[in-house]
C-alpha positions in Angstrom: 61.6 -83.5 -59.7 62.3 -82.6 -56.0 61.3 -79.0 -55.3 63.7 -77.1 -52.9 63.2 -77.1 -49.0 62.9 -74.1 -47.5 63.1 -73.6 -43.9 62.1 -70.4 -41.9 61.4 -69.4 -38.3 60.3 -66.8 -36.1 61.4 -65.6 -33.1 58.9 -63.9 -30.9 58.4 -62.5 -27.0 55.0 -62.4 -25.2 54.1 -59.8 -23.5 51.7 -61.3 -21.1 49.4 -60.5 -18.3 49.5 -62.3 -15.0 46.3 -64.0 -16.0 47.3 -65.1 -19.2 50.4 -66.2 -17.5 48.3 -69.1 -14.8 46.1 -69.9 -17.7 49.2 -70.9 -19.8 51.0 -72.7 -16.9 47.9 -74.2 -16.4 47.5 -75.5 -20.2 51.4 -76.5 -20.0 50.3 -78.5 -16.9 47.6 -80.3 -18.0 49.5 -81.4 -21.3 52.7 -82.8 -19.1 49.8 -84.9 -17.3 48.2 -86.2 -20.1 51.7 -87.1 -22.1 52.8 -89.1 -18.9 49.5 -90.7 -18.5 49.9 -91.5 -21.9 53.4 -92.7 -21.9 53.1 -95.0 -18.5 50.3 -96.8 -20.7 52.2 -97.9 -23.4 55.3 -98.5 -20.6 52.7 -100.6 -19.0 51.9 -102.7 -21.9 55.7 -103.1 -23.6 57.2 -104.9 -20.3 54.5 -108.2 -20.9 54.9 -108.1 -25.0 58.6 -108.3 -24.5 58.1 -110.7 -22.5 56.2 -113.0 -24.7 58.3 -111.6 -27.8 61.7 -113.1 -25.8 60.6 -117.1 -25.3 
């Protein structure tokens, strides 16, 4: 038996101070840096791997 799926979302606004805005932007920048670093590692490993699979 499959249970019904209930999806619900909330939308809200943050009332941040300038210090909180700076910290949040810093966290977002660090997250983006980590994502780009990991993505470049995966991409660098894919190119040699695809070359071996094509042969």
